[in-house]
N, C-alpha and C positions, 0 to 999 in steps of 0.2 A: 150090447153086441153091435159091432159095426156092420153096415150093409156091405154087399159084395163089391160094389163100385168103390167103396172107400177102404176096403181091406188092401193090404200090400199086393196080393195077387191080382185082385180086381183092378186096382189102380194101374198096375203094370200093363194089363190087357187094354185098358182104356187109353193109356199113354201110347201104346203100340198102334192102336187104331188111328189116333190123332196124327201120329208121325206118318203112318202109311198114307192116310188121306191127304196130308199136306204134300207129301212127295208126289203122289199121283196128280194132284192139282197143279203143282209147280211144273211137272213134265208137260201137262196139257197146255198150260199157259205158255211155256217155253216153245213148244211145238207150234202153237198158233202164232206166236210172235215171229218165229223164224219164217213160217210160211208167208205171213203178211209182209215181212221185210223182203223176202225173195221176190214176192209178187210186185211190191212197190219198187224195188231196185231194178226190175226188168223194164220199167216204164221210164221214159225221159221225164225229168223234172224241170219245170219252168225256172229260169234263172231269177234270183231275187232282184227286184228293181234297184237300180243304182242312182245316186244323185247325178244330176247333169246341169251344165251351165246353159241357161235359156236366154241370157242376154249379157252383153258386155258393153259398158259405157266408158269411153276414154276420158279421163279427167285431165291428164296432161301426157307428156311424152313417155313417162314411166309409171303412171298410176292409172289403174283400171278399177271400175266397180262392176262386180259380177252379180248376177241374180242366179241363185242356185236352187233348182227344184229338188227338195229333200223328201224322200220317202219316210225317213225317220220322223220328220217334223210334220209331214202331211201338208206342206206348203212351201213356198219359196222363201229363201233367206238371203239378204244382201251380204256381200263380202268385198272388202277393199284389198287390193293387191298392189304392192310397189315392186317393180321389176328390178333385177340386179343391174349394176352399173354396166356390165359388158354383155347384157342379154342379147342384143342384136349382133354383136361382133362374134361372140362365141356360141355359135348355133348348135353345136353338138355337145356342149358342156352341161352336166347336171349340177345344179346349184344347191347349197344348203338353204334351209328355210327357218325363219323366225316367225312364230305365231304370237300375236299380241292381242290380249283379251281386255275388253273394256270393263268398267265398273258398273254398278247398279244405277238404274234410272238414266242410262245413257245409251249410245249406239256405236256401231262400227266406225263411225266417222270421228270419234272423240280423239284418238291419238293424233291424227293429222290436223284436227281443229285446234287442239290445245298445246301441242308440242312441235318441235322442229325435226321430227323423226325423218321427214323427207330429206332434209339436209344431211342428217347422219347417214341415211341410207345411200346417198349419192356417192359416198366414199367407200361403200362396201359392196362386195359381190355376193349379196345374200338376197333371196326372195323374202319379202315381208308380207304376211297374210294377216289381215285384221277382220275376223268374222263377227257378225252380229251375234249377241248372246242373250238378247231379250233384256228388257228393262228390269225384270226381276226373274230371270231364268235360272239363276244359281248354278249354271253350268252342270246340270244334272239331268238324268232321265227321271222324270217325275214319278213318284210313287203312284199318283193318281193319273198318270200320263195319258196321252201326250201333254206337253212337249217332251222330246227326247234330245236334249241339247248335247249331252255327252256323246251319244251315238253319232249325231250329225257331225260334231267337230272331230272326234278321234277316229272315226271309221270312214264315213262318207266323204268328208271334206279332204282329209289327208290323201285318200286314194284319188280323188278328183284332181287335186293339186299336183300329185305325182304324175298323173297321166297327161295333164295339159300344160304343165309348167316346168318340166324337166328337172324336178328336184331330186336330190339325193336322200339318203337315209339319215343325214346329219341334220338334226332338228333341235331347236330351243323353243321355250315357251315362257312368256312373262305376262303378268297382269297386275292390275291395281284394284284394291278393295275387293269387290265380288269377283273380279277377273283374276286376282291373285289367288283367291281361294280355289277358283276353277283350275288355274294352272297347276297348283299343288295336287289337286285330286286327279287331274289327267295324268300327271307324271307318276303318281303312286299307283294308279289303276293299270298303267301300261308300262311296266318296267322295260327299259331299253328304248322306249320311243323317243325320249328327249335327253339330250346330253346336259342341258342346263335349264333350270327353272328359277324364275325370280317372282317373288310376291311382294308388292309394295302396299303397305298399309292394309293388310289383309287379316281377317279373322282366321285363326288357325286351329282353334279348339272349340268344337261345338258343345263341349261339356262345361265351358266357362259360363257361369251364370250371367255375367255382363254381356257376353256375346249372344246368349239366348234372348236376353232382354232386347238388345239392339235388333236382332233378327225378327223378333215378334213385332216390334214397333215398325220396322221397315216393311214387313209383309202387310201389315194393316194399312200403311200408307199406300202401298201398291195394289190394295184391293184383293189380296189373296190370303189364304190360310197356310201357314208354314207346313202344316201336316199334309197339304197337297203335294209338297215337294219330297219329303222323306218319310211320310207317315207320322203316326203318333210317337212322340219322343220316348214313351214308356213301352207301349205295345210293340213298337217297331224300332226298338233301340239298336238292333243289329244293322238296320238300314242307315240310321244316323251315324253309327260308328264306322260304317263302310264309306261314309263321305266326310269323315273327320280326320284331317291330316295328322293331328296330334296323336291319334290312336294307331297310326301305322308308320312309325319312323323307319323301320327296316325296309319298307317298300321303296324308299328313296335311294337305296344303295346303287351305286353306279351312275348316279346323277348328281351334279353339283347344284346345291340349293342356296339361293340368296334371299334373305329376309330383311325387310327394312320398314321402319315407321318412325314417326315423330313422337314427341312427348305429349302433344296436345296443347302446349303453350304457344300462343300466337307469336309471330316474329316479323321481321322486316318484309318477308315475302307475302304477308297478308295485308299490307298497308293499303292496297288498292281495292280491297274487297269490302262490300257492305258489312256492317257490324253483325247482322243476323247470320250472314253466310260464314263469317269468321267463327262465331259462337258454335254453330252447328258443326263446323269442321274441327273445332277444338274438342267438343264432346265426342265426336266420332273417333278421334284418334286416341283419346285418353285411355280407353279400355284395352288398347292393343299391346303396349310394350311388355307387360308382365307375361302374358300368354306366349308372346313371341320369344321371350327369353327362355321360358320353359321348353318350348318346342325346339329351339336351337340346341339346347343342352341335350335333349333326348336324341336329336339327330347326330350330334357329336358322339354320344354314347353308343349309337348304333353303327358307327363307322362311316357316316355319310359326310362327304365334303361339304362344309357349310360355311357361308360368310354372312355376317350381319352388319347392318348400319342402323343403329338406334340414335336418332339425332335430336338435339335440343337447341332451339325451339322447332316446332313443326306441327302443322295441322293437316287435316284430311282434305287436301286441296292440290290442284294441278301444279302450281309453281314448284312445290317440293317433289312431285312425281317427275316433272321434266328434269329437274336437277339430278334426281336419282337415275333417270334414264341415261343421262350423259355420263354419270359416274360409273355405271356398270357396263356401258356399251363395249369398251375394249375387252372385258372378260367374256361377254356374250359372243363377240366375234371370234375370240381366241378359241372358245369351246367348239364353235362350228367348223373350225379348220381341222 
């Protein structure tokens, strides 16, 4: 014979009490929350701290190095800026802006150190912003954070540049290697923020075993554990996929995407480099073409405007990236108009 609490009638009474108790509890919590909210809303709230420029160093007539105090980073970060051609003459104009992200184990100075971007910029009415991204920052808000590189770049810095440099909402972003990965993630996470994104010699699929191997070796070299950046690859798979360009092709709709890399085979542009540098550059590039082909195909299938340049020969090195910069410059400038 069943006990009263397990009989149909007893079960119904028990269920009724549970439902009634839950409703009363929900009403009490709702009432308390509303009262707290009303009380909180009646008091002025302190404004969230904003990034600010604490120093400006003139490099030449059109190039400046900024020191930006960043609440997201908890420290100051250097940023290089190249002013538009007619900056001084058109004092009430808002200019389009191109963000250029450097690769791993490098700094914000790399684009002007290794390429002639200043000469390219001299013919363009575009503000160019080259922020530091850390030697192994991965352009991410770290799982174990700080650092919070993405918040600094896509929230604090963009607002700061708009406020102090008369920029419009017409933006493009490009990067190489780690910087290209960052450019892709920034565009995917912020639909409509960038009209054009270019990634040169960048890993695009965090699920690719070769890419995971390279990331693991690179993080060991830099003295960090990769799970500090995105958590454990298994336990925190959702975080990894949220930073995986290949996992979110539809997020790029409305943005033109350009992908490029070499085959990994050394060529004439490598002739002035030491053999060990050439070999490292060759290995670093060899793992990229196949995953970039797959990613480009998924972008096409998702209806994203996509261009690719997979060249042979070509290694993971600056001469090829400078050549690619020249090749895509007209398209970048056209997108910003």
